[in-house]
N, C-alpha and C positions, 0 to 999 in steps of 0.2 A: 906810126902804126897804120898798116893797110887794112887789117881786119878788126872790126869792132864787134865783139860778142856782147850782147846786151840782155840782161835779165828782164823778165816781164813784170811780175808782181812786185810792186814797190820801187820799180825803176822806170818802166814805161807807163804802167797804169797803177792807179790807186784802187786796189782790189779788196780793201778791208771790209766793206759792207757785204759784198757778194760772198766772199769766203766765209766770214764769221756767221752769216745767216745760214749758209749751207752746213757748216759744222754744227751749229745749234740744232738744226733739224736732225742731223745724223745722230748726235749724242742723245737726242730725245727718243730715238728708237730703242735706246738702252735705259730709258727712264732717268737719264742724267740731265738735271735741270741746270741751265746756265743763267746766273743772275746778271752777269755783266758781259756783254759781247766783246768788250775791250780785252777781256782775259783770253779770248780765242785768237788774238793776233799772233800768238806763238805758233800757230799752224802755218803762218805765211813765211815761206822760205824753205824749210826742210821738206822732204817727202812727207806727204800727209800721213801715210801709213805708219811711219816711224813715230810720229807724235801721238797717235792713238795708243801705240804700244808703250812708249816711254812715259807719257803723262797720265794715261788712264788705265794702264795695266791690261790692255786688251791682249788676248792671245793672238798669235799669227793669223789664225783663221778669222777671228772676230775683226781684226784690223783690216783684213782683205775685204770682208763684207762691208765694213764701214766706209772704206775708201771708195768702193763702187757706189754705195748709196750717196755719198758726198758728191761724187762726180756726176751722177745722174741728176741730182738736184741742181748742182751748179751749172751744168750744161743746158738745163731746161729753163732755169730762172736766174741763177746767180750772176753770170757774167754781164748781163744787161744792166746790173747795178754798179758796175765798175765805171771809172772815169779816167780819161787820159790826163796825166799831170800837166798843168799849165806850162806851156813853153816847149813841150816835148816835140810836137810836130815841127816847130820852127828849128829845133835842134837837129832833128833828123834830116830836114831839108838842107841845112847848112853843111852837115856832114856828107850828104849825098853830093852836094856841089863841090865838096873838097875831095871827091873821088874815093871816099872811104867805102869799103864793102861791109855792110852791116848785117849781122846775123843774130836773130833771137836765140838765146840759149836759156831754157827754162826747165824747171823740174815739173812743170805742169804738163799734162798729157799733150803730145804734139798736135793731135787733131783739134783739141780744145784751144790751144794757143793760136792755131791758124784761124779758127772761127773768131776769136777775140780780135786779132789783128785785122781781119777782114771787116768785122763789125764796125770797128773804129776807123776804117778806111786808111790804114797805115801800110798796107801791103806794098805799095809802090816804092817805099823807102828801103825795104829789106831784100837782100839777096837770097836769104834762106831763113826758115823758121825751124829750129831744132828743139825737141822736147823729149819728155819721158815716153817710154813704151814698155809698160810692165810685162808685156808678152815676151819681150826680148831681154828682160831683166835690166832695163835702163831706166833708173829713177833718180839716182843721186847726181848732184851737179857735176862732179868729176866725170861721171860716165857720159853725161850729156855733152860736156865740152869735148871729150875725146871723140865722140860720135860726130859732132859738128866739124871738127878738124878733119877727120877722115872723109866725111861725106863731101866736103868742099875741096878736097885735094890739097890742103895746106901743108907745105913742106917746111917752111921757115917759121918756127914758133916765135921768133923775135919780132915778127910783124903782127902778132896777135895780142890784144888786150881784152880782159873780161871786165865788164862794168856791172856792178850790182850793189844792192843795199844791205845784204846780210852776210854773216860770216861764211855761210855755205858757198856763196859765190866766190869769196876770196880764197877759202880753203880748197875749193874745187880747182880753181885756177892754179894755185900753188902746187897741188898734187900732180897736175898735168905738166907744169913747167912753163906757164905763161904768166906775165904780170897782171896786175888788177888795179882797178880804180873803185873805191867805195863811195857811195853817194849817201848824203845825210838827210835827204828829203823823204826817204822811204821809211822802212820799219826798223832799221838797225841804228845803233848808237855809234858815235865816234870811237868810244872805247872798244866796242865789239869788233869794229872793222880794223882798227889799228892792231888789236891783240891777234886778230886772225892773220895779219900780215899784208894788209892793203899797201900797195906801193905809193898811191896818192889818194887824196880825199877831195871830193867835190861837194861843196855845201848845198848849192842850189842847181837847178836845171841850167840856169844861165852860166854858172861856173863850169859846168861839165864840158861845154864845147871847148873852152880854152885849155882845160886840163887834158882833154883828148888830143887836141891839135898840137900842143906843146909837150906831150908826154915824153919823158926820158927816164931811164932807169938810173 
């Protein structure tokens, strides 16, 4: 594989604290009290707006307002509470040395993803950072992957693999026609990833290097 598309939340960074606190704050604006922040990890992976609608019965308009409130809080406070998974920087360095082109593909807003990558001093490892842009209707993982492929002028899909921790990463890759690797150190389960159609599974960050380097369909 020449191009490695990598999800951000749950794959590069552990964003649980930052995201769940931002969601807790946002739900509080509708007087929804959250007893357990762990219950909000369901927001990690899918487009935030969709989860407000599906799990809290927000209207389209309410979900749009909530998404903007969430993003404002997260961009001002939340992302600083994230942490890079142990071993990720070493993994990125080894992949860079193996001449892999690495591209972040996230459902998080692209400007926010860039700030996070820069904040954690990981920019030097990535050839591009591609994310959501609700202004252009790009929010789902499939849309982000297509955008990343087009933006980087990739013609041969057989040289691209998507790496992520949730079914949205796997299903998005499948919809576009590229293979995928699911990781178990993030927020998804083995069952979720296999059911979604992951071609291979990496249990740890250390495993991920070998899975990528030796990847075969």
